[in-house]
N, C-alpha and C positions, 0 to 999 in steps of 0.2 A: 504494500500500500504506500501511497505517497506520504512523505513526512509532513506535508502541509495539508491539514484536514479541510481547508477551504477549496482544494483542487482535487475533485474526485477522479479526474481523467489522468492524473499523474503529471510528471514533469516533462520538460522538453527533452531532457537527456533520456528518459525512459522511452519516449516516442522515437527518438533517433535510433536507439538500440533496437527497437521493434522493427523499424524500417530496414536496418542493416540485416537483421536476421531473416526477414521475409525475402530480401533480395538475394541473399546467399542460398536460400532454399530453392529459389526458382531458377538458378543458373543451370545451364546444361540443356540438352534436347528435351522437347516436350513429348514424352512417350505417348500420351493419349492422342496427340495429333498424328504421330507416325503410324500408330496402330489404325487410326481411322482412315488414313490415306491408303495404307496397304489393303484394308478391307474393301474400300471402294474399287481399287484397281482389280482385286480378285473377283468381285461381283461383275464388273464390266467384262473381264476376260471370260467368265463363265457364260455370260449372255452372248458374247461374240461367238464362242464355240458352239453354243446351242443354235444360234441362227445359221451358222455355216453347216451344221449337221442337218438341219431341216431343208436347206436349199440345195 
């Protein structure tokens, strides 16, 4: 908790530490986005193969 009881949100230093932690956790590739793109490419490939098999 903050040392100042008048400030329920905390101090500026606490906010800056929170920002730094959230930025370091989000560094690196976005795994969800990569999996989504791979899934879409796989679905399109299956549809193309199905259309070619029918034609």
